[in-house]
C-alpha positions in Angstrom: 0.0 0.0 0.0 1.3 3.4 -1.0 1.2 6.7 0.9 -2.0 8.3 -0.4 -0.2 11.2 -1.9 1.9 8.8 -4.0 -1.1 6.8 -5.3 -2.0 7.0 -9.0 1.5 7.8 -10.2 2.5 4.4 -11.4 5.1 3.9 -8.6 3.9 0.4 -7.7 3.9 -0.7 -11.3 7.3 0.7 -12.0 8.7 -0.7 -8.8 7.2 -4.2 -9.4 8.6 -4.2 -13.0 12.2 -3.5 -11.7 11.9 -6.3 -9.1 10.4 -8.8 -11.6 13.2 -7.9 -14.1 15.8 -8.5 -11.4 14.2 -11.8 -10.2 14.0 -13.2 -13.7 17.2 -11.8 -15.2 19.6 -11.9 -12.3 18.2 -14.6 -10.0 16.8 -17.0 -12.7 13.3 -17.2 -11.3 11.1 -19.1 -13.7 7.7 -17.8 -12.5 6.8 -14.7 -10.5 3.6 -14.8 -8.4 1.5 -12.1 -6.8 -1.1 -12.5 -4.1 -3.7 -9.7 -3.8 -6.9 -9.4 -1.8 -9.9 -9.3 -4.1 -11.1 -6.0 -2.7 -7.8 -4.3 -3.5 -8.7 -3.0 -7.0 -5.5 -0.9 -7.3 -3.4 -3.9 -6.6 -5.2 -6.0 -9.2 -4.8 -3.2 -11.7 -1.0 -3.3 -11.1 -1.0 -7.1 -12.0 -2.9 -6.4 -15.2 -0.5 -3.6 -16.2 2.4 -6.0 -15.6 0.8 -8.5 -18.0 0.2 -11.1 -15.3 -2.5 -13.8 -15.6 -5.0 -14.7 -12.9 -4.3 -18.3 -11.8 -7.2 -18.6 -9.3 -8.6 -17.4 -6.0 -7.9 -18.5 -2.5 -11.4 -18.3 -1.0 -11.7 -16.9 2.5 -7.9 -16.9 2.9 -6.7 -15.9 6.3 -3.9 -13.4 6.1 -1.7 -12.4 9.1 -4.2 -9.9 10.5 -6.8 -12.7 10.8 -9.4 -11.1 8.6 -10.8 -13.7 6.1 -10.6 -12.3 2.6 -10.7 -13.8 -0.9 -7.1 -13.5 -2.3 -6.4 -13.6 -6.0 -3.3 -15.4 -7.2 -1.6 -13.8 -10.3 1.6 -14.8 -12.0 3.8 -14.5 -15.1 6.3 -17.1 -16.3 9.8 -15.9 -17.2 9.5 -16.6 -21.0 6.3 -14.6 -21.2 7.8 -11.8 -19.2 10.9 -11.6 -21.5 8.6 -11.7 -24.6 6.7 -8.7 -23.3 9.7 -6.6 -22.1 
């Protein structure tokens, strides 16, 4: 979650892009995954801008705070990421 004054500037997308590039290019990661609570529309928008695919939903998943939320699982395999870069 970003500081409210930083929201809407593409910072999360750009930051995630740098981290994914590093994970794939430098660390040799084959698939990058992203978990995002279904009510987090901004987070889901980031996954879409990154070209990720929704793999499924963890229904009533229990994150660390104990609140049960549906959590979407998104990912991008390295070959697909490289093709889109």
